[in-house]
C-alpha positions in Angstrom: 45.7 0.2 18.0 45.9 3.9 18.2 45.1 5.7 21.4 41.7 7.4 21.7 40.8 11.0 22.7 37.3 11.0 24.1 35.4 14.3 23.9 33.3 14.2 27.1 30.4 16.7 27.5 29.8 18.3 30.9 26.7 20.0 32.3 25.7 23.5 31.2 24.6 24.2 34.8 23.1 22.4 37.8 21.1 19.5 36.4 20.5 15.8 36.9 22.9 13.9 34.6 20.0 11.6 33.5 18.4 14.6 31.8 21.3 15.3 29.4 24.0 12.6 29.6 23.5 9.2 27.9 24.4 6.2 30.0 26.9 5.0 27.5 28.8 8.3 27.7 28.8 8.3 31.5 30.1 4.7 31.4 32.9 5.6 29.1 33.9 8.7 31.1 33.9 6.8 34.4 36.5 4.4 33.0 39.1 6.9 32.0 42.1 7.6 34.2 43.3 10.8 32.5 41.7 14.0 31.3 42.7 17.3 29.7 40.4 19.9 31.1 39.6 23.6 31.0 39.2 23.9 34.8 40.6 21.2 37.1 38.4 22.2 40.1 35.0 21.9 38.2 36.2 18.9 36.3 37.0 17.1 39.5 33.7 18.0 41.0 31.8 16.7 37.9 33.7 13.4 37.9 33.0 13.0 41.6 29.3 13.7 41.1 29.1 11.4 38.1 31.0 8.5 39.7 34.2 6.9 38.5 35.7 3.4 38.5 39.0 4.9 39.9 39.6 7.0 43.0 39.5 10.7 42.2 43.0 11.1 43.6 44.2 8.5 41.1 42.9 10.3 38.1 45.3 12.6 36.3 44.0 16.0 35.2 46.0 18.2 32.9 44.7 21.8 32.9 44.8 24.0 29.8 46.2 27.5 30.2 43.6 30.2 29.4 46.4 32.3 27.9 47.3 29.4 25.6 49.0 26.1 26.2 52.2 25.3 24.2 51.7 22.6 21.6 54.7 20.7 23.0 53.0 20.5 26.4 49.8 19.1 24.9 51.8 16.6 22.9 53.5 15.4 26.2 50.1 15.1 27.9 48.7 13.0 25.0 51.7 10.8 25.0 52.0 10.4 28.7 51.8 7.0 30.4 48.6 8.2 32.1 46.9 8.5 28.7 47.9 5.1 27.4 44.4 3.6 27.8 42.6 6.6 26.5 42.3 10.2 27.5 39.3 12.5 28.0 38.8 16.1 27.0 36.4 18.2 29.0 35.2 21.8 28.6 34.2 24.2 31.4 30.6 23.7 30.2 28.9 21.8 27.4 30.7 20.1 24.5 34.5 20.3 24.3 36.2 22.0 21.4 33.1 24.0 20.4 33.6 27.6 21.2 36.2 26.2 23.6 40.1 26.1 23.8 40.0 22.4 23.7 40.0 22.5 19.9 43.8 22.7 19.9 44.0 19.4 21.8 41.9 17.7 19.1 44.1 19.1 16.4 47.2 17.7 18.1 45.5 14.3 18.6 44.8 14.0 14.9 48.5 14.9 14.1 49.6 12.2 16.5 47.4 9.6 14.9 44.8 9.3 17.7 41.3 8.1 17.2 39.0 11.0 18.1 35.6 10.1 19.6 33.0 12.8 20.0 30.4 11.8 22.6 26.8 13.0 22.7 26.0 15.8 25.1 24.5 19.3 25.4 25.7 22.2 23.2 24.0 25.5 24.2 24.6 26.8 20.7 22.6 24.0 19.0 20.0 23.8 21.8 19.4 27.5 21.7 19.1 27.5 17.9 16.7 24.6 17.9 14.4 26.3 20.4 14.6 29.8 18.9 12.6 29.3 15.7 15.3 31.3 13.8 17.0 30.0 10.6 18.9 26.8 11.4 20.2 26.4 7.8 22.4 29.4 7.9 23.8 30.7 11.1 27.0 32.3 12.6 28.3 31.9 16.2 30.4 35.0 17.1 31.5 34.1 20.7 31.5 37.1 23.0 30.4 40.6 22.1 32.8 43.5 22.5 32.8 45.0 26.0 33.1 48.7 25.1 29.7 50.3 24.6 30.5 52.1 21.3 32.2 49.1 19.8 29.4 46.9 21.0 26.8 49.0 19.2 28.8 49.1 16.0 29.2 45.3 16.1 25.6 44.6 16.7 24.6 46.8 13.8 27.1 45.1 11.6 25.8 41.6 12.6 22.3 42.8 11.9 23.3 43.9 8.4 25.0 40.6 7.8 21.8 38.8 9.0 19.7 40.7 6.5 22.1 40.3 3.6 22.7 36.5 4.1 19.4 35.6 5.7 21.5 34.3 8.6 20.9 33.8 12.3 23.4 35.5 14.6 24.4 33.8 17.8 26.6 35.1 20.7 27.1 35.0 24.4 28.2 37.3 27.2 29.8 37.0 30.7 26.7 36.2 32.8 26.9 39.2 35.1 26.9 41.4 31.9 23.7 39.8 30.5 21.3 42.5 31.6 23.4 45.3 30.0 23.7 43.3 26.8 20.0 42.7 26.6 19.3 46.4 27.1 21.8 47.2 24.3 20.1 44.7 22.0 16.6 46.1 22.4 17.9 49.7 22.0 20.1 49.0 19.0 18.4 46.5 16.8 15.6 47.3 14.5 12.0 46.8 15.7 11.3 44.0 13.3 14.4 41.9 14.1 13.5 38.7 15.9 15.5 38.3 19.1 15.8 35.1 21.1 17.0 34.8 24.7 17.9 31.2 25.8 18.7 31.2 29.5 20.2 28.4 31.6 19.6 25.6 29.1 19.1 22.1 30.5 18.7 23.4 34.1 15.6 24.0 36.3 15.9 27.7 35.4 15.8 27.1 31.6 13.8 29.8 29.8 13.6 30.4 26.1 11.6 33.1 24.3 11.7 34.7 20.9 10.0 38.0 20.1 10.5 40.9 17.8 12.6 43.7 19.3 9.4 45.8 19.3 7.7 43.2 21.4 10.6 43.0 23.8 10.5 46.7 24.3 6.9 46.5 25.5 7.5 44.1 28.4 9.7 43.8 31.5 13.2 42.5 30.7 13.9 38.9 31.6 15.9 37.9 34.7 19.4 37.1 33.3 21.9 38.3 35.8 24.6 35.7 36.6 22.7 33.0 34.6 24.4 31.5 31.5 22.5 32.9 28.5 22.7 32.5 24.7 21.5 35.4 22.5 20.3 34.9 19.0 18.7 37.2 16.4 17.6 37.3 12.8 16.9 40.4 10.8 14.8 40.7 7.7 15.3 42.9 4.6 
């Protein structure tokens, strides 16, 4: 039988596993002896909190390099003795390989003939879209917005034009401590009729999701977003 790469979801924030992780997924993850992870420290903390059948010190963790891990290195990890009974892939938060560097691991696993098993868990992109009320038939996830102010404004205007033209929801994120500045840029830049959704700290006790027109957002105090993982979504209308 071919080896299996298990795509194991992890929490989006501080939250009881029972609220977001099916028991079958937890059971599968607890049996694995080897993982490829985005961050070894947080992965180890999650495994310890979840509970494993093996001592934490006996579990092998291979950490992806944020600057890019050579394919040869990933191939060696997947073919290592530690991975002989199956290997897990974990993101820093949410579902691996979605807006996440783990996608390169999945590609290599397919090339090596692995069975790839995606397990159920939280994706902030889908949860935010579901709760937004924006178009879920046609949407685009952009990742991070540009940091420079001028480029950021140009990009937001471009996305708004694309939203109008294609009747498409636009989805993106920002580094948590920059959230307040991005929210301010959005309400200043977007047209008054554009519907903007803010989805904060999904699946945690601080979860908060609201969708208003930009005009309505301008007439109320800004939400508390500083240092809280937040997804931004908007849809413009011709």
